[in-house]
N, C-alpha and C positions, 0 to 999 in steps of 0.2 A: 493152295498150289503156289509154288515159288515160280516167279517169273525170271527169265534169263536176263542178266545185265550185260549190255553191249556198250563198250566205251569207244568213242571215236578216236581217231589218231591224234587229232589236235588236243582232245581232253587228256589223252595219255601223256602227251608231252607236257601239258600244264601240270599234271599230277606228279610226274617225275621230277619237276623243279621245286617241289614243296619239301619242307622239312619232314623228317621221318615221323614225328609225333602227329603232325597234321595229316600225313598220309594214312596213319593208323586210324584216326577219327573218320576220315573219308571212307576207308575200306569198310568200317563198321556200318556207316550210313548206306553204302552200296548193298550190303547184306540185308539190312533192315528194309531197304526199298524193295528188294525182291519178294518180301513177304506181303507188303501192302504199300504201293507207291502213292496212295492218296491220303493216308491217315497221319495226322500230326502226332509227334511223340514228345516226351518231356525234353529231350535234348535236340530236337530237330523240328523246325517249322516248315511246313510244306504249303505252297501257295500256287494256284493256277495263274499263269501269266495272262495279262489282258492282251487282246488282239485276236485277229482272225487266222490264227495259225492252224494248219491242218497237217498232222494231228496237233492237238493243243500241247503247249509246253508248260512244264511245271518247274518250280525251283524249290530246292530244299536248302535251308540255311543251317550251316554247321559252323558255328563261331563266326569268324570273319570271312568265310568262304561260302560261295553259292554253287550248287550243282544244278545245272540246267539239263532237263531231260524231257523226253516224250515217251508215252506208252503206246506201242504199236503191236497189236495182236498179243503175243505171249512174250514180248521183249520190252525191257526198259532201255531206251537208247540215250545214253549220256552224251550230250553234244558239247558241253563246255563246263569247265571249272574256273570260276573267276573270283578274285578278291573283291570284297564289297566296295572298295575305292573305285574300281573300274566301272561299276554300274552295269546297266543293261543296254548301252548304246549299240551294241552289236546286233540287237533285235530289230533296230529300225531299218 
């Protein structure tokens, strides 16, 4: 069963500022996430983020970019797309 991918407004803005080839890689990742948001793939590393977040957050690593998301019921809610340089300070 495919899950619905919902992208926050802030993540959409971040996405639209990226180069087209990076957007293409991220779109592919969104589609693959809808099949299974928990399983690592050869081109994507998925990790549950530490902390007492409800619902728990995950990150998928696509090259130099990180997609931060949570799985809620039948939806994958993408909250942020960040470059690896920016780190995860926004979670604190």
